[in-house]
C-alpha positions as CSV (number, residue, x, y, z in Angstrom):
1,M,-4.5,-36.2,1.0
2,K,-2.7,-32.4,-0.3
3,T,-0.4,-30.5,1.1
4,K,-2.8,-27.6,1.5
5,E,-5.3,-29.7,3.0
6,K,-2.9,-31.2,5.4
7,F,-1.8,-27.7,6.2
8,L,-5.3,-26.4,7.0
9,I,-6.5,-29.8,9.7
10,E,-3.3,-29.1,11.4
11,A,-3.3,-25.4,11.6
12,T,-6.8,-25.5,12.2
13,K,-6.4,-28.3,15.4
14,Q,-3.6,-25.7,16.8
15,Y,-5.6,-22.5,16.0
16,G,-9.0,-23.1,15.6
17,N,-11.6,-22.8,12.8
18,E,-10.9,-19.8,10.5
19,A,-8.3,-18.3,12.7
20,I,-5.8,-15.7,11.7
21,L,-1.9,-16.7,11.6
22,T,1.4,-14.8,11.6
23,K,4.1,-15.8,8.8
24,E,5.6,-17.3,12.3
25,Q,2.9,-19.4,13.3
26,V,2.4,-20.9,9.3
27,K,5.9,-21.4,9.6
28,Q,5.8,-24.0,12.8
29,V,2.5,-25.3,11.8
30,C,4.6,-26.7,8.9
31,N,6.9,-27.6,11.2
32,D,4.9,-29.8,13.4
33,A,3.0,-31.4,10.6
34,N,6.4,-32.3,8.8
35,I,4.9,-30.4,5.8
36,K,7.9,-29.6,2.8
37,S,7.9,-27.4,0.3
38,F,5.1,-25.3,1.5
39,G,4.4,-22.4,3.1
40,F,3.0,-18.7,3.6
41,G,3.1,-17.6,0.2
42,Q,1.7,-20.5,-1.4
43,L,-1.4,-19.8,0.8
44,V,-1.3,-15.9,0.0
45,Q,-1.5,-17.6,-3.5
46,A,-4.4,-19.7,-2.2
47,G,-6.6,-16.7,-1.5
48,M,-5.8,-16.5,2.3
49,S,-3.9,-13.4,2.5
50,A,-5.5,-10.8,5.4
51,G,-3.4,-7.6,5.6
52,K,0.3,-7.7,6.1
53,D,2.0,-11.0,7.2
54,K,-1.1,-12.5,8.0
55,I,-3.6,-15.7,6.4
56,K,-6.6,-16.5,7.5
57,L,-7.4,-20.0,6.8
58,E,-10.2,-21.6,5.3
59,S,-13.1,-23.9,7.1
60,V,-11.8,-27.4,7.3
61,D,-13.1,-30.7,8.5
62,V,-10.8,-31.7,11.0
63,S,-12.3,-35.1,11.2
64,K,-10.3,-36.1,8.1
65,S,-7.0,-36.2,10.1
66,D,-5.7,-39.6,10.9
67,N,-3.9,-37.6,14.4
68,I,-7.0,-36.0,16.4
69,N,-5.3,-36.3,20.0
70,V,-4.7,-32.4,20.8
71,V,-5.0,-31.6,24.0
72,Q,-8.3,-29.2,24.5
73,T,-7.1,-27.1,27.0
74,N,-4.4,-25.9,24.9
75,I,-6.4,-25.4,21.6
76,V,-9.3,-23.3,23.9
77,N,-5.8,-21.2,24.8
78,E,-4.7,-20.4,21.6
79,V,-8.4,-19.8,20.5
80,K,-8.2,-17.0,22.9
81,E,-4.4,-15.6,21.8
82,V,-5.6,-15.8,18.0
83,A,-9.1,-14.1,19.0
84,Q,-7.2,-11.3,20.5
85,D,-5.1,-10.4,18.1
86,N,-7.9,-10.9,15.4
87,A,-9.1,-7.8,16.3
88,S,-5.7,-5.6,15.9
89,V,-5.6,-7.0,12.8
90,N,-6.1,-4.2,9.8
91,L,-7.2,-5.0,6.4
92,M,-6.9,-3.4,3.2
93,M,-8.9,-3.3,0.2
94,S,-7.0,-2.8,-3.2
95,I,-9.7,-1.0,-5.5
96,T,-9.9,-1.3,-9.1
97,I,-12.6,-0.5,-12.1
98,E,-13.7,-4.3,-11.4
99,T,-14.4,-3.4,-7.5
100,D,-17.9,-4.3,-6.9
101,E,-20.5,-5.2,-3.7
102,D,-19.6,-8.7,-3.9
103,D,-15.9,-8.1,-3.7
104,L,-16.5,-5.4,-0.8
105,L,-19.5,-7.1,0.7
106,G,-18.7,-10.4,0.4
107,G,-20.7,-13.4,-1.7
108,F,-21.2,-17.1,-1.9
109,R,-18.1,-19.2,-3.2
110,L,-17.0,-22.5,-3.5
111,V,-15.5,-24.0,-0.3
112,N,-15.1,-27.5,0.3
113,G,-17.4,-28.8,-2.1
114,E,-20.1,-26.8,-0.6
115,T,-21.8,-23.2,-1.6
116,K,-21.4,-20.3,1.0
117,F,-21.2,-17.0,1.8
118,V,-17.7,-15.5,2.6
119,P,-17.7,-12.4,4.2
120,G,-15.7,-9.8,2.5
121,P,-12.7,-7.4,3.8
122,V,-15.5,-4.7,4.9
123,I,-17.7,-6.9,7.0
124,E,-14.9,-8.6,8.6
125,A,-13.2,-4.9,9.4
126,M,-16.5,-4.1,10.9
127,E,-16.7,-7.6,12.9
128,R,-13.5,-7.0,14.2
129,G,-13.6,-3.7,14.9
130,C,-10.4,-2.8,13.3
131,T,-9.1,-0.1,10.6
132,L,-10.4,-1.1,7.1
133,L,-8.1,0.7,4.1
134,L,-9.4,1.2,0.7
135,D,-6.1,1.3,-1.5
136,E,-6.8,3.6,-4.5
137,C,-10.0,4.4,-4.3
138,D,-10.1,6.7,-7.2
139,L,-9.5,3.8,-9.4
140,G,-13.1,2.6,-8.2
141,S,-16.5,3.3,-10.0
142,N,-20.1,4.5,-8.7
143,K,-20.2,0.3,-7.5
144,L,-18.5,1.9,-4.3
145,M,-21.6,3.7,-3.1
146,C,-22.7,0.1,-1.7
147,L,-20.4,1.5,0.9
148,Q,-22.4,5.0,1.9
149,P,-24.4,3.0,5.4
150,V,-20.7,2.0,6.2
151,L,-19.3,5.1,5.9
152,E,-22.1,6.6,8.2
153,G,-21.1,3.9,10.6
154,K,-24.6,2.7,10.7
155,G,-23.7,-0.6,9.9
156,V,-25.0,-2.7,6.7
157,Y,-27.7,-4.7,5.4
158,L,-26.5,-8.1,4.0
159,K,-29.5,-8.5,1.6
160,K,-27.7,-12.0,-0.1
161,V,-27.9,-13.7,3.6
162,N,-30.7,-11.2,5.2
163,K,-28.2,-10.2,7.9
164,W,-27.6,-6.6,9.4
165,V,-24.1,-6.3,10.6
166,T,-23.3,-3.2,13.3
167,P,-19.7,-2.4,13.3
168,K,-17.9,-3.0,16.5
169,N,-15.8,-0.4,18.8
170,G,-12.7,0.6,16.7
171,F,-13.7,0.3,13.4
172,N,-13.0,2.6,11.2
173,V,-12.5,3.5,7.3
174,M,-9.5,5.1,5.6
175,A,-9.0,6.0,1.7
176,T,-5.9,6.2,-0.5
177,A,-6.3,7.9,-3.3
178,N,-3.9,10.3,-6.0
179,T,-6.5,12.6,-7.3
180,K,-8.9,13.3,-3.8
181,G,-11.6,11.5,-6.2
182,K,-12.0,14.5,-8.7
183,G,-10.0,12.3,-11.5
184,S,-7.0,13.5,-13.5
185,E,-7.5,15.8,-15.9
186,D,-4.4,15.9,-17.2
187,G,-3.6,12.3,-17.7
188,R,-1.1,11.6,-15.1
189,F,-3.0,9.3,-13.0
190,I,-4.7,7.7,-16.1
191,G,-7.3,5.6,-15.0
192,T,-8.8,7.3,-11.4
193,N,-11.8,8.4,-12.1
194,I,-14.7,11.1,-10.7
195,L,-16.0,9.7,-7.8
196,N,-19.3,10.4,-6.7
197,E,-19.3,13.6,-4.5
198,A,-21.9,12.3,-1.8
199,F,-19.7,9.0,-1.5
200,L,-16.2,11.6,-0.7
201,E,-18.7,13.7,1.6
202,R,-18.8,10.8,3.7
203,F,-14.9,10.7,4.6
204,A,-14.5,13.4,7.6
205,V,-11.0,14.5,7.0
206,T,-8.4,14.3,4.3
207,I,-4.6,14.7,4.8
208,E,-2.8,15.6,2.1
209,Q,1.1,14.2,2.1
210,P,3.4,16.3,0.7
211,Y,7.0,15.0,0.0
212,A,9.4,15.0,3.1
213,S,11.6,17.3,4.2
214,N,15.4,17.5,2.7
215,T,16.6,15.9,5.7
216,V,13.6,13.5,6.2
217,E,14.4,12.5,2.3
218,K,18.1,12.2,2.7
219,K,17.7,9.2,5.2
220,I,15.4,7.5,3.2
221,V,18.0,7.3,0.4
222,L,20.2,6.5,2.7
223,G,17.9,3.9,4.5
224,S,18.0,2.4,0.8
225,M,21.8,2.7,0.0
226,K,22.0,0.0,2.8
227,K,19.9,-1.7,2.2
228,Y,21.4,-2.0,-1.7
229,G,24.6,-2.4,-0.5
230,K,26.0,0.6,-1.6
231,V,26.2,3.7,0.4
232,D,27.6,6.9,-0.7
233,E,26.6,9.7,1.8
234,K,27.2,13.0,-0.8
235,F,25.8,11.0,-3.7
236,A,22.7,10.5,-1.5
237,E,22.7,14.6,-0.8
238,N,23.1,16.0,-4.2
239,L,20.2,13.5,-5.1
240,V,17.8,15.2,-2.7
241,Q,19.1,18.5,-3.8
242,W,18.3,18.0,-7.4
243,A,14.7,16.1,-6.8
244,E,14.1,19.7,-4.7
245,V,15.1,21.9,-7.7
246,I,12.8,19.6,-10.1
247,R,9.9,19.4,-7.7
248,K,9.9,23.5,-7.3
249,T,10.3,24.1,-10.7
250,F,7.5,21.8,-11.3
251,Y,5.5,23.8,-8.7
252,D,5.9,27.0,-10.7
253,G,5.3,25.7,-14.6
254,G,8.5,24.9,-15.6
255,V,8.8,21.6,-16.3
256,D,5.8,19.0,-16.9
257,E,7.8,16.4,-14.7
258,V,8.7,15.7,-11.0
259,I,11.1,13.3,-9.6
260,S,9.2,11.6,-6.4
261,T,10.9,9.5,-3.7
262,R,10.6,6.1,-5.4
263,R,12.3,7.3,-8.0
264,L,15.4,8.2,-5.7
265,D,15.2,4.6,-4.4
266,H,15.1,2.9,-8.2
267,I,18.5,5.5,-8.5
268,V,20.0,4.1,-5.7
269,K,19.7,0.6,-6.8
270,A,20.5,0.9,-10.5
271,F,23.6,2.7,-8.4
272,A,24.7,-0.7,-6.5
273,I,24.1,-2.6,-9.3
274,F,26.1,-0.2,-11.9
275,G,28.2,1.7,-9.5
276,D,28.5,4.8,-12.1
277,K,26.8,7.8,-10.8
278,M,25.4,9.3,-14.3
279,K,24.8,5.4,-16.0
280,S,22.2,5.0,-12.8
281,L,20.5,8.4,-13.3
282,D,20.2,7.9,-17.4
283,L,18.7,4.7,-17.0
284,C,15.8,5.9,-14.3
285,V,15.1,9.1,-16.0
286,A,14.5,7.8,-19.5
287,R,11.1,7.3,-18.5
288,F,10.5,10.9,-19.3
289,D,10.8,12.7,-23.3
290,E,14.0,13.3,-24.5
291,D,13.9,16.9,-23.1
292,T,12.8,16.5,-20.2
293,K,15.8,13.5,-19.6
294,V,18.6,16.1,-20.8
295,S,17.2,19.4,-18.8
296,F,17.4,16.7,-15.9
297,L,20.5,15.0,-16.4
298,D,22.0,18.5,-16.8
299,L,20.6,19.8,-13.7
300,Y,22.5,17.1,-11.8
301,S,25.6,17.2,-13.3
302,K,25.3,21.0,-12.1
303,I,25.0,19.8,-8.5
304,D,27.3,17.1,-8.5
305,A,30.1,20.2,-9.7
306,G,29.0,22.1,-6.3
307,V,26.6,24.4,-8.0
308,D,23.6,25.6,-6.0
309,P,21.0,26.1,-8.4
310,L,18.8,27.4,-6.2
311,A,20.5,29.8,-4.9
312,E,21.6,31.2,-8.4
313,T,17.7,31.6,-9.2
314,E,17.6,33.7,-6.2
315,S,20.4,35.8,-7.0
316,V,18.9,36.5,-11.0
317,N,15.5,37.5,-9.6
318,E,17.3,39.8,-7.0
319,T,19.0,41.3,-9.3
320,E,16.0,41.4,-11.8
321,E,13.8,43.4,-8.4
322,E,16.8,45.7,-8.2
323,D,16.5,46.6,-12.2
324,E,12.5,47.1,-12.3
325,A,13.3,49.6,-8.6
326,E,15.3,51.5,-11.2
327,P,13.9,54.7,-12.0
328,P,13.9,55.4,-15.9
329,F,15.4,57.5,-17.7
Protein backbone atom coordinates (compact mmCIF):
# COMPACT_ATOMS: atom_id res chain seq x y z
CA MET A 1 0.00 0.00 0.00
CA LYS A 2 1.35 3.45 -0.93
CA THR A 3 2.24 5.88 1.86
CA LYS A 4 -0.29 8.47 0.71
CA GLU A 5 -3.11 5.90 0.57
CA LYS A 6 -2.14 4.57 4.00
CA PHE A 7 -2.29 8.11 5.40
CA LEU A 8 -5.67 8.83 3.77
CA ILE A 9 -7.20 5.65 5.18
CA GLU A 10 -5.96 6.37 8.70
CA ALA A 11 -6.98 10.04 8.53
CA THR A 12 -10.43 9.19 7.15
CA LYS A 13 -11.00 6.68 9.94
CA GLN A 14 -10.14 9.33 12.51
CA TYR A 15 -11.76 12.43 11.05
CA GLY A 16 -14.26 11.32 8.42
CA ASN A 17 -14.50 11.37 4.63
CA GLU A 18 -13.03 14.49 2.92
CA ALA A 19 -12.41 16.18 6.29
CA ILE A 20 -10.29 19.30 6.73
CA LEU A 21 -7.10 18.73 8.77
CA THR A 22 -4.60 21.12 10.32
CA LYS A 23 -0.83 20.64 10.24
CA GLU A 24 -0.90 19.27 13.79
CA GLN A 25 -3.64 16.80 12.93
CA VAL A 26 -1.67 15.61 9.89
CA LYS A 27 1.38 15.09 12.10
CA GLN A 28 -0.67 13.18 14.66
CA VAL A 29 -2.13 10.87 12.00
CA CYS A 30 1.37 10.12 10.70
CA ASN A 31 2.51 9.29 14.24
CA ASP A 32 -0.51 7.10 14.91
CA ALA A 33 -0.03 5.16 11.67
CA ASN A 34 3.78 5.05 12.04
CA ILE A 35 4.21 6.77 8.66
CA LYS A 36 7.76 8.00 8.09
CA SER A 37 9.11 10.66 5.67
CA PHE A 38 5.65 11.89 4.81
CA GLY A 39 3.66 14.89 5.97
CA PHE A 40 1.83 18.13 5.28
CA GLY A 41 4.11 19.28 2.44
CA GLN A 42 3.56 16.13 0.38
CA LEU A 43 -0.22 16.47 0.80
CA VAL A 44 -0.14 20.08 -0.42
CA GLN A 45 1.92 19.02 -3.45
CA ALA A 46 -0.71 16.34 -4.13
CA GLY A 47 -3.32 19.11 -4.52
CA MET A 48 -5.05 18.78 -1.15
CA SER A 49 -4.47 22.33 0.10
CA ALA A 50 -7.53 23.94 1.74
CA GLY A 51 -6.17 27.34 2.72
CA LYS A 52 -3.39 28.37 5.08
CA ASP A 53 -2.03 25.39 7.07
CA LYS A 54 -5.03 23.21 6.12
CA ILE A 55 -5.56 20.25 3.80
CA LYS A 56 -8.70 18.49 2.60
CA LEU A 57 -8.63 14.69 2.49
CA GLU A 58 -9.31 12.95 -0.80
CA SER A 59 -12.01 10.28 -0.87
CA VAL A 60 -10.66 6.83 -0.06
CA ASP A 61 -12.06 3.35 0.51
CA VAL A 62 -11.26 2.60 4.16
CA SER A 63 -12.15 -1.07 3.62
CA LYS A 64 -8.67 -1.48 2.14
CA SER A 65 -7.22 -1.10 5.61
CA ASP A 66 -6.23 -4.20 7.55
CA ASN A 67 -7.02 -2.50 10.81
CA ILE A 68 -10.53 -1.02 11.01
CA ASN A 69 -11.14 -1.40 14.74
CA VAL A 70 -12.17 2.17 15.41
CA VAL A 71 -14.57 3.17 18.18
CA GLN A 72 -17.65 4.59 16.45
CA THR A 73 -18.46 7.14 19.15
CA ASN A 74 -15.01 8.66 18.86
CA ILE A 75 -15.39 8.98 15.09
CA VAL A 76 -18.70 10.80 15.46
CA ASN A 77 -17.23 13.23 17.97
CA GLU A 78 -14.20 13.90 15.80
CA VAL A 79 -16.33 14.48 12.70
CA LYS A 80 -18.55 16.91 14.58
CA GLU A 81 -15.52 18.86 15.74
CA VAL A 82 -14.06 18.97 12.24
CA ALA A 83 -17.40 20.03 10.75
CA GLN A 84 -17.54 22.96 13.15
CA ASP A 85 -13.97 23.87 12.29
CA ASN A 86 -14.66 23.65 8.54
CA ALA A 87 -17.07 26.57 8.68
CA SER A 88 -14.33 28.86 9.97
CA VAL A 89 -11.79 27.91 7.27
CA ASN A 90 -11.52 30.60 4.61
CA LEU A 91 -10.43 29.73 1.08
CA MET A 92 -8.06 31.52 -1.29
CA MET A 93 -8.03 31.14 -5.08
CA SER A 94 -5.04 32.52 -6.98
CA ILE A 95 -6.25 33.93 -10.29
CA THR A 96 -4.28 33.72 -13.55
CA ILE A 97 -5.10 34.35 -17.21
CA GLU A 98 -5.79 30.59 -17.49
CA THR A 99 -8.38 30.49 -14.66
CA ASP A 100 -11.77 29.38 -15.99
CA GLU A 101 -15.16 28.09 -14.86
CA ASP A 102 -13.78 24.57 -14.34
CA ASP A 103 -11.14 25.90 -11.91
CA LEU A 104 -13.58 28.12 -10.03
CA LEU A 105 -16.81 26.14 -9.85
CA GLY A 106 -15.47 22.62 -10.24
CA GLY A 107 -15.23 19.87 -12.82
CA PHE A 108 -14.80 16.17 -13.37
CA ARG A 109 -11.62 14.64 -11.97
CA LEU A 110 -10.17 11.16 -11.80
CA VAL A 111 -10.47 10.06 -8.15
CA ASN A 112 -9.31 6.54 -7.18
CA GLY A 113 -9.84 5.31 -10.72
CA GLU A 114 -13.32 6.84 -11.06
CA THR A 115 -14.48 10.00 -12.81
CA LYS A 116 -16.07 12.23 -10.19
CA PHE A 117 -17.29 15.82 -10.07
CA VAL A 118 -15.08 17.75 -7.63
CA PRO A 119 -16.41 21.13 -6.45
CA GLY A 120 -14.12 24.12 -6.97
CA PRO A 121 -13.14 26.59 -4.23
CA VAL A 122 -16.11 28.86 -5.02
CA ILE A 123 -18.62 26.05 -4.43
CA GLU A 124 -16.78 24.85 -1.32
CA ALA A 125 -16.84 28.34 0.18
CA MET A 126 -20.55 28.69 -0.62
CA GLU A 127 -21.41 25.37 0.98
CA ARG A 128 -19.34 26.09 4.09
CA GLY A 129 -20.49 29.67 4.49
CA CYS A 130 -16.95 31.07 4.66
CA THR A 131 -15.01 33.83 2.90
CA LEU A 132 -13.49 33.26 -0.53
CA LEU A 133 -10.49 35.40 -1.54
CA LEU A 134 -9.78 35.84 -5.26
CA ASP A 135 -6.10 36.78 -5.17
CA GLU A 136 -4.64 38.92 -7.99
CA CYS A 137 -8.08 39.18 -9.58
CA ASP A 138 -6.96 41.56 -12.35
CA LEU A 139 -4.73 38.84 -13.81
CA GLY A 140 -7.89 37.00 -14.86
CA SER A 141 -9.82 37.08 -18.14
CA ASN A 142 -13.47 37.37 -19.12
CA LYS A 143 -13.88 33.77 -17.93
CA LEU A 144 -14.36 35.23 -14.45
CA MET A 145 -17.81 36.30 -15.62
CA CYS A 146 -19.08 32.87 -14.54
CA LEU A 147 -19.03 34.35 -11.01
CA GLN A 148 -21.73 36.95 -11.79
CA PRO A 149 -24.59 35.09 -10.03
CA VAL A 150 -22.28 34.17 -7.16
CA LEU A 151 -21.34 37.81 -6.56
CA GLU A 152 -25.01 38.74 -6.47
CA GLY A 153 -25.55 36.25 -3.66
CA LYS A 154 -28.17 34.29 -5.61
CA GLY A 155 -26.33 31.01 -5.84
CA VAL A 156 -25.12 29.30 -8.99
CA TYR A 157 -26.30 26.52 -11.30
CA LEU A 158 -23.79 23.73 -11.95
CA LYS A 159 -24.77 22.59 -15.42
CA LYS A 160 -22.27 19.73 -15.40
CA VAL A 161 -24.16 17.94 -12.61
CA ASN A 162 -27.56 19.63 -12.94
CA LYS A 163 -27.40 21.11 -9.43
CA TRP A 164 -28.26 24.48 -7.94
CA VAL A 165 -25.99 25.62 -5.10
CA THR A 166 -27.22 28.30 -2.68
CA PRO A 167 -24.66 29.99 -0.40
CA LYS A 168 -24.87 29.47 3.34
CA ASN A 169 -24.92 32.39 5.78
CA GLY A 170 -21.47 33.87 6.19
CA PHE A 171 -20.38 33.40 2.58
CA ASN A 172 -18.49 36.41 1.21
CA VAL A 173 -16.24 37.09 -1.75
CA MET A 174 -13.19 39.35 -1.56
CA ALA A 175 -10.70 40.15 -4.32
CA THR A 176 -7.24 41.71 -4.39
CA ALA A 177 -5.90 43.61 -7.38
CA ASN A 178 -3.05 45.99 -8.17
CA THR A 179 -4.99 48.03 -10.73
CA LYS A 180 -8.63 47.96 -9.56
CA GLY A 181 -9.42 45.93 -12.65
CA LYS A 182 -8.44 48.76 -15.00
CA GLY A 183 -5.22 47.27 -16.36
CA SER A 184 -1.75 48.79 -16.28
CA GLU A 185 -1.14 51.59 -18.80
CA ASP A 186 2.46 52.23 -17.76
CA GLY A 187 3.39 48.53 -17.74
CA ARG A 188 4.31 48.51 -14.05
CA PHE A 189 1.87 45.65 -13.52
CA ILE A 190 2.26 43.93 -16.84
CA GLY A 191 -0.04 40.96 -17.32
CA THR A 192 -3.00 42.59 -15.62
CA ASN A 193 -6.18 42.97 -17.63
CA ILE A 194 -9.11 45.36 -17.90
CA LEU A 195 -11.97 43.53 -16.21
CA ASN A 196 -15.60 43.71 -17.27
CA GLU A 197 -17.35 46.72 -15.73
CA ALA A 198 -20.42 44.64 -14.83
CA PHE A 199 -18.15 42.22 -12.96
CA LEU A 200 -16.43 45.04 -11.06
CA GLU A 201 -19.80 46.60 -10.17
CA ARG A 202 -20.71 43.44 -8.23
CA PHE A 203 -18.10 44.37 -5.61
CA ALA A 204 -19.87 46.79 -3.27
CA VAL A 205 -16.83 48.16 -1.42
CA THR A 206 -13.28 48.97 -2.51
CA ILE A 207 -10.61 49.43 0.14
CA GLU A 208 -7.32 51.03 -0.89
CA GLN A 209 -4.28 49.91 1.06
CA PRO A 210 -1.66 52.67 1.33
CA TYR A 211 1.82 52.14 2.67
CA ALA A 212 2.01 51.90 6.44
CA SER A 213 2.81 54.96 8.55
CA ASN A 214 6.45 55.49 9.57
CA THR A 215 5.78 54.14 13.06
CA VAL A 216 4.11 50.98 11.82
CA GLU A 217 6.61 50.41 9.02
CA LYS A 218 9.50 50.76 11.46
CA LYS A 219 7.92 48.01 13.59
CA ILE A 220 7.65 45.85 10.48
CA VAL A 221 11.31 46.42 9.59
CA LEU A 222 12.44 45.73 13.15
CA GLY A 223 10.33 42.57 13.11
CA SER A 224 12.15 41.46 9.97
CA MET A 225 15.49 42.22 11.59
CA LYS A 226 14.58 40.06 14.59
CA LYS A 227 13.44 37.28 12.26
CA TYR A 228 16.72 37.34 10.32
CA GLY A 229 18.83 37.69 13.47
CA LYS A 230 20.47 41.11 13.02
CA VAL A 231 18.82 44.13 14.69
CA ASP A 232 19.98 47.70 14.07
CA GLU A 233 17.34 50.20 15.20
CA LYS A 234 19.07 53.22 13.63
CA PHE A 235 19.35 51.43 10.30
CA ALA A 236 15.65 50.57 10.50
CA GLU A 237 14.77 54.20 11.17
CA ASN A 238 16.91 55.40 8.26
CA LEU A 239 15.41 52.84 5.88
CA VAL A 240 11.87 53.93 6.72
CA GLN A 241 12.75 57.62 6.23
CA TRP A 242 14.54 56.78 2.96
CA ALA A 243 11.48 54.92 1.64
CA GLU A 244 9.19 57.79 2.69
CA VAL A 245 11.24 60.38 0.75
CA ILE A 246 11.32 58.19 -2.37
CA ARG A 247 7.57 57.58 -2.23
CA LYS A 248 6.82 61.27 -1.83
CA THR A 249 9.06 62.05 -4.79
CA PHE A 250 7.36 59.29 -6.81
CA TYR A 251 3.87 60.66 -6.11
CA ASP A 252 5.11 64.15 -7.07
CA GLY A 253 6.38 62.76 -10.40
CA GLY A 254 10.06 63.16 -9.58
CA VAL A 255 11.04 59.48 -10.01
CA ASP A 256 9.56 56.52 -11.86
CA GLU A 257 10.27 53.88 -9.21
CA VAL A 258 9.15 53.35 -5.62
CA ILE A 259 10.49 51.45 -2.62
CA SER A 260 7.94 49.02 -1.20
CA THR A 261 7.83 47.54 2.29
CA ARG A 262 8.75 44.21 0.71
CA ARG A 263 11.89 45.82 -0.75
CA LEU A 264 12.84 47.01 2.76
CA ASP A 265 12.46 43.43 3.98
CA HIS A 266 14.82 42.28 1.19
CA ILE A 267 17.39 44.88 2.28
CA VAL A 268 17.14 43.76 5.91
CA LYS A 269 17.62 40.14 4.87
CA ALA A 270 20.68 41.04 2.78
CA PHE A 271 22.04 43.04 5.73
CA ALA A 272 21.72 39.98 7.97
CA ILE A 273 23.73 37.98 5.41
CA PHE A 274 26.47 40.45 4.49
CA GLY A 275 26.57 42.73 7.55
CA ASP A 276 27.15 45.78 5.33
CA LYS A 277 24.43 48.43 4.94
CA MET A 278 25.53 49.95 1.64
CA LYS A 279 26.25 46.58 0.05
CA SER A 280 22.80 45.38 1.06
CA LEU A 281 21.21 48.51 -0.39
CA ASP A 282 23.28 48.24 -3.57
CA LEU A 283 22.24 44.62 -4.16
CA CYS A 284 18.58 45.27 -3.48
CA VAL A 285 18.17 48.36 -5.67
CA ALA A 286 20.21 46.92 -8.56
CA ARG A 287 16.92 45.87 -10.19
CA PHE A 288 16.31 49.53 -11.11
CA ASP A 289 18.03 51.35 -13.97
CA GLU A 290 21.48 52.78 -13.30
CA ASP A 291 20.43 56.42 -12.82
CA THR A 292 17.66 55.48 -10.38
CA LYS A 293 19.96 53.13 -8.49
CA VAL A 294 22.65 55.80 -8.09
CA SER A 295 20.15 58.45 -6.95
CA PHE A 296 18.58 56.07 -4.41
CA LEU A 297 21.98 55.15 -2.96
CA ASP A 298 23.03 58.80 -2.84
CA LEU A 299 19.81 59.67 -1.02
CA TYR A 300 20.39 56.99 1.60
CA SER A 301 23.99 58.20 2.15
CA LYS A 302 22.63 61.67 2.97
CA ILE A 303 20.03 60.28 5.37
CA ASP A 304 22.65 58.07 7.04
CA ALA A 305 24.79 61.18 7.48
CA GLY A 306 21.95 62.91 9.36
CA VAL A 307 20.53 65.03 6.54
CA ASP A 308 16.73 65.33 6.38
CA PRO A 309 15.84 65.64 2.65
CA LEU A 310 12.20 66.46 3.39
CA ALA A 311 13.21 69.38 5.62
CA GLU A 312 15.61 70.60 2.91
CA THR A 313 12.81 70.48 0.31
CA GLU A 314 10.42 72.41 2.55
CA SER A 315 13.10 75.05 3.17
CA VAL A 316 13.73 75.49 -0.57
CA ASN A 317 9.99 75.78 -1.25
CA GLU A 318 9.58 78.44 1.46
CA THR A 319 12.48 80.45 0.01
CA GLU A 320 10.96 80.29 -3.47
CA GLU A 321 7.58 81.45 -2.13
CA GLU A 322 9.23 84.40 -0.34
CA ASP A 323 11.08 85.40 -3.54
CA GLU A 324 7.85 85.30 -5.52
CA ALA A 325 6.10 87.46 -2.89
CA GLU A 326 8.71 90.27 -3.18
CA PRO A 327 7.57 93.16 -5.45
CA PRO A 328 9.51 93.47 -8.72
CA PHE A 329 11.88 96.41 -9.19
